[in-house]
N, C-alpha and C positions, 0 to 999 in steps of 0.2 A: 539435769544430772550433774554430779558433780566431777570437775575437770573438763566440762566441755563448755564451748562458747559459740554464737549463732553470728554471722557477720552482719552488720548494718549498714547499707548505703545511705547514709546522710538522711537517715528518715523513711528514705521507699522502700516499701516492702515488697521486695523482688519474690515472685512467688518459687525461685529455684535455690535462695540462700540458705535453706536449711543444711545443705552439705558441705556449705563453705566456712571457713572461719578467719576469713579477711575480706576488707571491701575490695571492690573491683578498681582497679588504677583508674585514676582519673583519664588519662590519654587512652586506656583500651577501653573505657567505658564511650568514649567518644568515637574509637575507631572501628569498633563494634556495632554502633547503634545504626540502625537503619530506618528509624522512625522521620529523617529528613526528607526522604524520598519517599518512604511506601505509606506515608499517611495518604496520598491519593488512594490507597484502596479502602479507606475507610466506608464508604457506603457498602461494598461487597463484604467488607468483615463482618460487618452489621448482620448484613442479609443471610452470610451463612451462620451465625450466631442464633439469629432469629429462628432459622429453620432447626437448628441442633437442640435449642431450648423445647420446640414444640414437639421434636421426635422424642427427647429424653422423656416429655412428660405423656407421651402416647404409650410408653414401653413402661412406665411406673418409676423412672429412676427420679424424676421430678415430681413434685405433686401439681396440682392443677393451680395452686395458689403461687407455689413457687414460680411456675413459668409466666403466669400472669404480670408477676413483679420483674422477672428479668426480661420479658418483652416490654413491658412500659419504662423499664431504666434504659435499655438500649435504645427504642425511640426517642427517649428525651436527650441523650448522649449526640444521636444525631441530628437533632435539632441546635444544638450546641454547636456543633461543629460547622454546621450550614450557616449558622448566625457569626460565626468567627469568634465563641466566647469559650469554646474548648482550649485548655491548657496542655498542647503537648511538652511532653518531658524525655530528653534524652536518655535521662538516667532509665527510663523504663524501656529502654532498647526498640521497638517497635510500635507498629499502630496496634497489635493485638494486645499488648501488655497495657498500653497507654488507655484502650478502651476498658479493657476487664479490671484494671486498676480504679477507673472511675467508676465504673459499675458498683463494683464494691463498695467504694466509698457513698456512692448514692443510696444503695439497697441494702447494704451489710451481707450477712451471711449469706443470702440466696446467690449474690454475683459469685461467690467462689465456689460454688455448684454448678457453673454454667461449663466449666472446662472438663467435665466429668465425662470421660469415655472418648475423648480427643487430645491431639498434640497440637502443638504449633506448627510441625511439621506436615501435617495434612490439613491444617488449617489455613497456612500461607499457600500451598497449592491449589486450595480451592478458591481461595480469594484470585490468584492470579487468573484462574481459570473462568470465573465470573467476569472480572474486569475484562479480561482480553475478548469475550463473548459478544460485551457490549462494544468495545471498541470496534470489532470485525464489522459490526453491524453499520457504526456510525461510517466507518471507511468506505463500506459497500454504498451506502447512500450517497458518499461525495462522488464516489465513482459513477453513479447511475447519473448524477447531475451532470458531470462532465462529459459522459457518453450522448447525453441528450443534447448538450450543446454542440457537440461535435456533429450530431445527426442533422440539426437544426443547419450548421453552416455548411455540412456537406449538401444539404436540400437547395441552399439558396444559392450554392455556386456548383451546381451539377454540371453545369454546361460550360465553365470558366477553364478555358485551356491554358496550360503551362507546362514547362519541359519535364520530362521525367528523367532523373538521373541514375547512372549506375557509375562506380569511382568517382562521383561529384563531376561526372562530365555529362553534357547533354546527351541523352539516349533516344527516347521517343516521346513524342508528345502525350499528357495523360490529363486528365481534368484535376482542377484542385478540390472537386466533391470527391473524387476516387481515392483522391490523396488523404483526405481527411477519414474516409471509411476504413483505410489501412490504419491509422491510428485505432480508430474505432474498434476495430478486430481485436488490437492487441491488448487493449483495455477488456475487452470480453473475456478473453482468456484470464486475465488478472481476476475479475469478478468471479469467475469459476474456480480459480485457485482458492480464494478467499472463503468460498463457500465449500469446498472440500475440506479445507483446514479447520473451519468451524467444528465439523462433524466431529473429528478430533480432539478439539479444546473442549466439547461439550461433554465431558465424561466426567463423574464427581470422585474425589479423590477422599472425601471426608469419610470419616470412619476406620480410616487405615490407623489413624492414631500416630505414634510414634514411626512405627515401622512394621508392626506386627500383629495390628489390629487391638482390638479391646475384649476385654471379659464380660462389658455390661452387654444388655441383651439390646442392643441397638437396633434400629430398622433403617439401613441404608436405602433400601428403596424408598420409603417413604422421604426421607430425607431429598433425596434425587429430586423426586416429584415437587417436592415443595419449591425447591432451587430450580426447577426448570430443565435438569440435566436429562440427558438420553439414558444414561444408566451409569452405577455405581462402578469405578474402577475394579477390574478383576483380581489384581493381587497388591497385596498391602504395600510389599518392598517397592515395586515398580510405582505406585500411586505417589509414594510422597518424594521419589527422587526423581521421577521423570520430568523433563524439560523440554522433550520432543517437540510438544506442540509448540511452544516458544519460538524454538529453531524454526519449525515450519512455517510459521506465520513470517518472521524476518525473512526468510527465504523468498518465501511469496511478495513481503514488501520490497525486498532487494530488487524481482522482477520488476515489479511495478516502477520503481524508481528508475531503474533503467530503462523502461520504455520513456517515462516522461523525459527522462535527460536527452534521449533520441529524438523527442519532439522537441525540447527546447532548444538542441542544436541547431534545428532546421529554422525554429522561429528565429533564432540570433542570425544566422544565414539571410534569411529572406527579408530582415529588417534592415540589414545593412545597406547603405548606397549601392555597394556593389551589385546587390541584386535587385533591392525596391521592390520586393514582391509584395508585401504587408507594409501595415502601419499598425502598430501596438496603441492601444490609448495611451495617452499621458499619464493616466492614475497609476498606471502597472510599469512605468518608467524612470528615471530619474536623469538628473544632468551632472554637470562637470563643475568642479570647484573652479577650475581655471579657464576651460574653454566652452564658451557661452553658446556654441553650435551644437552641444553634443546631447543626443536624447538616447541614453542606455538602455538596453534590454535586461535590466537587473533582475527582473522576475523570472523569465528562464534560465539566466545564469546561474540565479541562486538555486533552481532547483536541479540544474545539474550540476551544482557543487555537492548540495545535500547528497545527491544519491550516493555519496562517497561514504558518507557517515553512516548512512544505512547499510550498505553492505560491509563497512567495517564492525557495525554492530552485529551483524549476523556472523563475522569470522570471531568476534568477541565471545559470544555464545557458545560455538561451536568449541572453541579452545575452554572455556569453561567447565564443558560436559566431557571433554574426550579422556581423562581418565581418572573420574571419580568411580570410587566402588559404590555398591550399595551399602546402607540406603541413603539419606539425608547428608549432607553435609555443609557446613558454614559456608562454604564456596557457593552455594546458591543463593546466598544473599546478593550475590554478584550479578544476578540474572535481571534483576528488576530495573536499574537505571537504563542497560542498553535496550531493553524491551519499552519502557517508557519512551526513550528519546526516539526511537523509531516509530513508534504510534504518532508522538506528537508531529514528528518530521512528515509523515506519511498523510496525516489529516490535513496540516497546513499546506503543503504541495498541493493536494486534491482540491482544497478548499480556493487558492488562489488561482488556479489553472481554470475552475468550473466559474468562477466570476471573470476570469479573462476572455475565453474564447468567445463568448459572444459578441464581445466588442472589437473584435478582431476586425480591421478593414483590409479587403482584398484590392490590390492595384492590377486589376485585369490587364490594362493596356502592358504595363511592365512583363507582365507573364506572358503575354502573347508575343511580344516583340523577342523575349529571350527564348520561346520555344521557336520562333523560326530560322534562330542561329543553331548552329553546330550540326546542319544537318539531320534533323531529329526525324526527317520523314525517309531517312536513307532504308530502313527495311520494308517500308511500304514501296518503294522502287523496286526492293528485290522481289517482294511477293507478287508485284505485278508482272514481272519477270517470269516468274513461276508459274504464274496463271497463264502465261502466253507460250509454255512451252519450253522454258530455259530450266534447267537442271539447277537445284538450289545453288550448289558450290559455284557453278557458272555464275549465275546471277550475283552472287556474293562476290564474285571478281570483277564484273562488270562495274557493280554501284562502286565499289572501291575506287575503281579508275575515275568515276565519275565524281566522287567524293574529292579526290586528289585534284582533278581539274577544276573543280570548284574551290578549294582552298588556293590555287595558283592565281584564281581570275578574280576570287573575293566574292563570288556567286553562290547564293543557297540553290539546291536542286530545283526547287520551284521557281526559281530566277532566270534558269537557263531557258533558252529556245530549244524548240522542238528539234532543230537541225544539230544542237550542240550536244542533245542526251543522244541521239540517234548514232552519233558518231561513236557511241561506246556499244551500240546494241541497234540491229535493224527493225527489231521485233516493237520499237517502242513508237506509239502512235498518240495523236492528239489528246486521246482520254488519260493519256497517262497523267495529265495536271488534275486529274480529280483525286487521286490518292496520294498528291504531293502536299494538298491544303492541309492544314493543320485540322481542320473541320472533318475532311474526308477521313483522315488518319484517324483521328479517336472514333467516328463514328463506325469504322470499320472493324472496332474491337465491341463486337456487338454481342457476346456471348456471356454466361454466367462468371462473374469474376472480373469481366473486362472494365475498361476506362469508359466506354460510349456511355454519353448522357443518360441515355434509356435503362442502360444497366445499372447505373449509379443509382437512378431513383429507384429501381426495382428493389436493389439492395438495402435502401435505406428503409424501404416499407417493411420488407423482410426482417431487418435489424430491430425496428421497432415492436414488431410480433414478436421475437426473440425475448425482449426485454419485459415483457409482461410477465 
């Protein structure tokens, strides 16, 4: 038409240039492009396009021949990407346009028909859900591997006595196996959170198009079936603009990393000279460039540090979404890098933990020695007094005085003579020493959830059943 011109971006045929009369500014083109990071979605983008093409053929929008050509072209492109021969172009902005442009170049006019009845808005939302679904499955597999390692370690050390702490002060004797089972329970809840999150991830946005749906006679239920989604999204506006599922995943990931950070803190403390409870394998540690004697617990330290970036990614996604009107906005391009970083960080942290824990060496003598310090059986003495008719509050005061005496004399309760103990209460008899031993203390906690070795072994067996 006379008086009109169409923009051309250096020979690149962008699908939206018909509206524009000048080319994209070079810096703006680079600033707005996402292909540098969203190209990792290529497999899921092609998966979604294959299902979309087959659906379009089913409803008669594409012919069977056109569908066959498109499917063959997409499969060939996937092979090119896998083999590293695919040329990604920043000028084509994102993974979707790069693949579509290459498809059209490869198969001609049929490639231009693939986008019928959809938008990049519902396409990218579908890609992310497909990708995240697979990543949740991979994370769950690593979680399972770590849980099995903890169960094996707990079984091996079910009777190993160590001091239990509150306020990082010696509190009561526990078994190392019991302590590992506490870690297991934290991870069991994390596994359940990811499984629950996956249900909300597995809803299909495709068919919502830009925001209002499409006038083509699409069959969304069929596409959802092809892609393994539980159902299509109910509302087109919500489908293209929702990133709740990514935020929910990041929240579950943050909780998992918080748990791993707590585990890391204990491993770091226990491996120190001051504790000496464990030895970390050399292959999971590093040395110092100046101090030859150093063996640094870098793996747990890094996991502890990486917890901050995962929590930060959660905050970034929350802030990204907090003021967006419906429906899609370009802001949502910023959802991918925090999400991808969270996935990579969580998977790496779980892998290194699952590799490291089976090789952990427990220094049982050091643990037992530490448990004998700090009056860890004081509660057992109080319980002994209660069983002999002393009110608990009175028993508490009696034991407090005995502990004070022990501090002044440098004696633990089990090291005192019967006469020394009887100066605090006349009901104390020779049998008291049975409860003041570490073995007697842990064996007395012989109930569901208790630290007695028999209960630890029973808990391990229940845990193995729960994981099936």
